[in-house]
Structure formats: C-alpha cells, structure tokens
KOLDOMI-494373 format. One record per atom (N, C-alpha, C): x, y, z; residue in three letters. Coordinates in pm, whole numbers, plus 50000, padded with zeros to 5 digits. Example, Ala and Ser with C-alpha at 12.3 -4.5 7.8 and 13.67 -1.06 7.14 Angstrom:
<torfis>
513194943150780ALA
512304955050780ALA
513204967050780ALA
512854977550708SER
513674989450714SER
512905000350787SER
</torfis>
This chain:
<torfis>
500934986150001MET
500184998050000MET
500845014049987MET
501995013050073TYR
503045022550087TYR
503135026749966TYR
503595018049870GLU
504275021249707GLU
503325026349658GLU
502035022349666TRP
500915031249569TRP
500975045249618TRP
501015047349760PHE
500775059649782PHE
502015070449739PHE
503465063949761LYS
504445070649704LYS
504455074549556LYS
504005064549493PHE
503885066149334PHE
503235078349295PHE
501865074749379PHE
500915088949345PHE
501325102049394PHE
502025104749498HIS
502915114849568HIS
503995119449468HIS
504715110149416LEU
505875113649318LEU
505175118249205LEU
504245111349121ALA
503805114948996ALA
502995128649004ALA
502335132149146ALA
501695145149141ALA
502705156849144ALA
503985153449192GLY
504845162549211GLY
505635163349070GLY
505845154149014ILE
506585154748870ILE
505295163348780ILE
504065159948796VAL
503015168048696VAL
503335184348716VAL
503545187148887TRP
503425203648883TRP
505035207948851TRP
505995200848902LEU
507205204648872LEU
507595206448730LEU
507205194448621GLY
507175195648498GLY
506565203848441GLY
505335207248471GLY
504625219548383GLY
505125229948431GLY
505755233848571MET
506405246648573MET
507505246548449MET
508475236448468ALA
509355238448387ALA
508905240648219ALA
508085232248192LEU
507715235648047LEU
507055251248017LEU
506405254848121VAL
505995270448114VAL
507105277548110VAL
507625276648232ILE
509155286548229ILE
509945288448124ILE
510435272348092LEU
511845270648009LEU
511435269947877LEU
510275266447818ALA
509985265947687ALA
508675272647632ALA
507545273347703LEU
506575279947638LEU
506415291747650LEU
507005300647767ARG
506985316647756ARG
507925321647681ARG
509155315247675PRO
510195322647597PRO
509725322347467PRO
509455312847399VAL
508725310547266VAL
507495320647239VAL
506885322147336ALA
505605331647301ALA
506085343947338ALA
506875349047384ILE
507385362947409ILE
507865364447275ILE
508915356547224ALA
509545360647116ALA
508675360846943ALA
507505352146987ARG
506865350246811ARG
505575357546812ARG
505095359146950MET
503705367046965MET
503335379046986MET
502395383446934ALA
501935400046970ALA
501095397947103ALA
501435405747218PRO
500445406447321PRO
499175401547314PRO
498475406147268PRO
496935397347273PRO
497075383347237PRO
497755378547145GLU
497625364847124GLU
498405357247229GLU
499545363147290ARG
500415356947376ARG
499555360747513ARG
499075367547564LEU
498205367147659LEU
497275358447685LEU
496285357347562ALA
495235348847549ALA
495745332947558ALA
496665329447487LEU
497385319347488LEU
497815312047623LEU
498385322247714MET
498925318147822MET
497885319547930MET
496945327847926SER
495615323648008SER
494995308147993SER
494945307147842GLY
494465293247836GLY
495295284447884GLY
496595281947863VAL
497245271647902VAL
497555271748052VAL
497495281548135LEU
497315283348268LEU
496315278348335LEU
495075278248291THR
493755274848313THR
493835262148326THR
494455253948205ARG
494495240748186ARG
495385233548291ARG
496595238848302PHE
497885235548383PHE
497375239148554PHE
496805247248586PHE
496395251948710PHE
495335242048759PHE
494345237848689ALA
493595226448700ALA
494515214748742ALA
495405211148689MET
496325200348698MET
496885202248812MET
497275216148848VAL
497805217448991VAL
497095215349098VAL
496095217349075TRP
495045215949203TRP
494755200949236TRP
494725191749119ILE
494795180549169ILE
495855173449223ILE
497155178949170SER
498715174549212SER
498545177949362SER
498025191049408ILE
498045192549554ILE
497065184149621ILE
496025183349582ALA
495325173849657ALA
495995159649669ALA
496645153149598LEU
497325140849580LEU
498355142749676LEU
499215152449641ILE
500605155749730ILE
500215155149878ILE
499395162849908LEU
498885163950056LEU
498275151150115LEU
497475146850047ALA
496795132750098ALA
497705122550102ALA
498675119350037THR
499515109650038THR
500695112250114THR
501245127250102GLY
502285129450203GLY
501865128250377GLY
500645132750403PHE
500365129150498PHE
499875118850573PHE
499395108050481TRP
499395094850506TRP
500735089250503TRP
501715089350415MET
502895084250446MET
503785088150594MET
503665100950610LEU
503965109150732LEU
503175100950842LEU
501995098350848SER
501375094150969SER
501625077950999SER
502185071050891MET
502865059950915MET
503975054150956MET
504755068151008SER
505885068851064SER
505975074751208SER
507035073051250ASP
506925080251400ASP
507795093251369ASP
506895104851375MET
507325119351348MET
508805122551420MET
509035116451515LYS
510755120751581LYS
511535113351523LYS
511225101651454LEU
512515093151381LEU
512665095751221LEU
511395101751193ALA
511545106551028ALA
512565114650991ALA
513045111950875PRO
514385122450839PRO
514105131550832PRO
514875144450860LYS
514785159150867LYS
514335162150702LYS
514505157450610GLY
514565159250498GLY
512725155550447GLY
512315148650516TRP
510905148450498TRP
510275161550593TRP
510425165050698HIS
509675176450765HIS
510295189150676HIS
511465189150632ALA
511705199850528ALA
510885199850406ALA
510805189650343MET
510025186950241MET
508425189850259MET
507995188050363SER
506615188850387SER
506275204650418SER
507015209550487GLY
507425225550506GLY
507555230150385GLY
508305229150294LEU
508105236350150LEU
507115232550061LEU
506685220950052GLY
505175216750017GLY
504315226550039GLY
504065227450176LEU
503085237450221LEU
503305250450174LEU
504515257650182LEU
504725268150144LEU
504145271449973LEU
504685261949914MET
504395261649748MET
502825264749741MET
502095254249826CYS
500945253549813CYS
499995264749855CYS
500595274449969LEU
500005287449972LEU
500335297149860LEU
501335296849824ILE
501935306149697ILE
501045300249589ILE
501035290549552PHE
499855286049440PHE
498465292249476PHE
497905290849566ALA
496855293849602ALA
496535313949599ALA
497735316749612HIS
497635331349611HIS
497625332449477HIS
498515327749395ILE
498335329349245ILE
497195326549177ILE
496445316549218TRP
495315311449179TRP
494075325249206TRP
493795327649343PHE
492825337849378PHE
493205353749358PHE
494375354649305ALA
495025368149286ALA
495005370049151ALA
496505372949135PRO
496755374648997PRO
496385367548897PRO
496135354048887PHE
495505346048776PHE
493965351548764PHE
493265353148863ARG
491825358648847ARG
492125370348739ARG
492845379948785ARG
492835392648707ARG
493365390548584ARG
493995381848563LEU
494695377848426LEU
493485370748315LEU
492655364148372LYS
491655359148310LYS
490345368348291LYS
489985378048378ALA
489295388548348ALA
489575397148247ALA
491215402248250ALA
491625410748165ALA
491655405948026ALA
491755392848002VAL
492105387547861VAL
490345386647832VAL
489465384547889ALA
488265384947874ALA
487785395147824ALA
488155407547874ASN
487915421047877ASN
488795425947761ASN
489405416347683SER
490595426247597SER
491245437547668SER
491655434047789ASP
492435448047848ASP
493915441447864ASP
494425443447766TRP
495815438447755TRP
496895444947853TRP
497195455547842PRO
498105461947980PRO
497665453748106PRO
496175454548158ALA
496225447748269ALA
496525432748270ALA
496175427348149ALA
496725411848152ALA
498205407548148ALA
498695418248092GLY
500605419548112GLY
500465420148255GLY
500075430348302LYS
500465429548441LYS
500185422648526LYS
499115413448514ALA
498775400648607ALA
499605390648600ALA
500035386448439LEU
501095375548403LEU
502275381548451LEU
502715392348444GLY
503795399548515GLY
504075394748664GLY
503045394348734GLN
502895390248883GLN
502905378248879GLN
502505368548799ILE
502335353648809ILE
503695351148802ILE
504575352448696HIS
505825346948671HIS
507025345048772HIS
507105361248850PRO
507965353348983PRO
507545344949068PRO
506135344449092LEU
505755334449206LEU
505855321949143LEU
505655316649016VAL
506105304748957VAL
507395301848969VAL
508445311348946LEU
509695306048923LEU
509955305749122LEU
509455311349189THR
509555308549345THR
509055293749356THR
508215289349305ASN
507395277549351ASN
508525267049275ASN
508655267749165PHE
509725261849073PHE
511085257449180PHE
511865268849219ALA
512895269149337ALA
512775260049431ALA
511585262149519LEU
511045253849642LEU
510835240149605LEU
510035239149506GLY
510035225349462GLY
510995216249446GLY
512415220449394TRP
513455213749366TRP
514285213249502TRP
514005223849574LEU
514565223549739LEU
514105214249787LEU
512535211449805ALA
512115200449861ALA
512545187649794ALA
512705184149714VAL
513385174349642VAL
514765167949687VAL
515455178849694LEU
516925180349731LEU
516995173549882LEU
515975181649921ALA
516065180050084ALA
515755168350110ALA
514565160750061VAL
514355148750093VAL
515115134550042VAL
515975139149946ILE
517215129749891ILE
518075130149973ILE
518675142649998VAL
520015146050104VAL
520175146050230VAL
518945149750275TRP
518795153650397TRP
518185141950508TRP
519135134450550ARG
518375119550615ARG
518505121750743ARG
</torfis>
C-alpha cells in the first residue's frame, strides 16, 4: 500500500514541477519571442487555466499521500528531509493559492475584456511566483534525497 501512495505522491510532484519547467523554460520564452501581446496573453491564460486545474489535483494528491505516509512513521524518527519537504510543500501550496485567487483571476478577467495592459501586468505578477515555486519544489526534492 505504501508504494502506491509514494507513486501517486511522486507522480503529482512530477506533474507540478514538470509543468512549471515547460511553462518557464519553453512556452513563455517562445510566446514572448513570436507572438503579439493579445495572442500571447490569451494563449498563456488558456494554458495556465488547464495547467492550474492539474496543479489543484496534484496538490490534493500530494497533501493526501504525504500526510498519510508521514502518519505511518514516528515523526520523531522521520528524516529531517521529510520535515523540510513538508514545510516547503505547504509553502508552495500557499503561494499557488495566492496565484490562483489573485493575479490569475485578474489575468483571466483582463483577457476576457481584452484589457491587454492589465493582462500583461497580471501575468507579470504570476511569473516570479511560479519561479519561486519552481525553486522551492527542487529544494524539497533535494531535501528529501540528501537530508536523512
């Protein structure tokens, strides 16, 4: 049973980190280089709408499986990396919730109203938060692997 929970925990983390890598390292730079703001902002809004739905599912799986796996161990004996991963993961969830409920909502509303300056501003607020979550995600992976 534990192996299944670990599989779903890892799969959800891979979806979240992999999606951020795709957006940060591939999609965003190409969209900026090749598309005018209205098309680029509409594309990014559409892509993020789909991706963020996957992130919510990933968060649910990560939290459920992570808490279950932690509950199966003596917290005093759990590796320090597990505790670090838990704290970093919870911080990532809070940052994502902020993205979802603040700048992402503004982005979608601005794109729907063809308010391109407001859409650009909202997307500009999302980017550093996603970069932060990307770095935190890799720190969590590093912590759980290295810090025993």
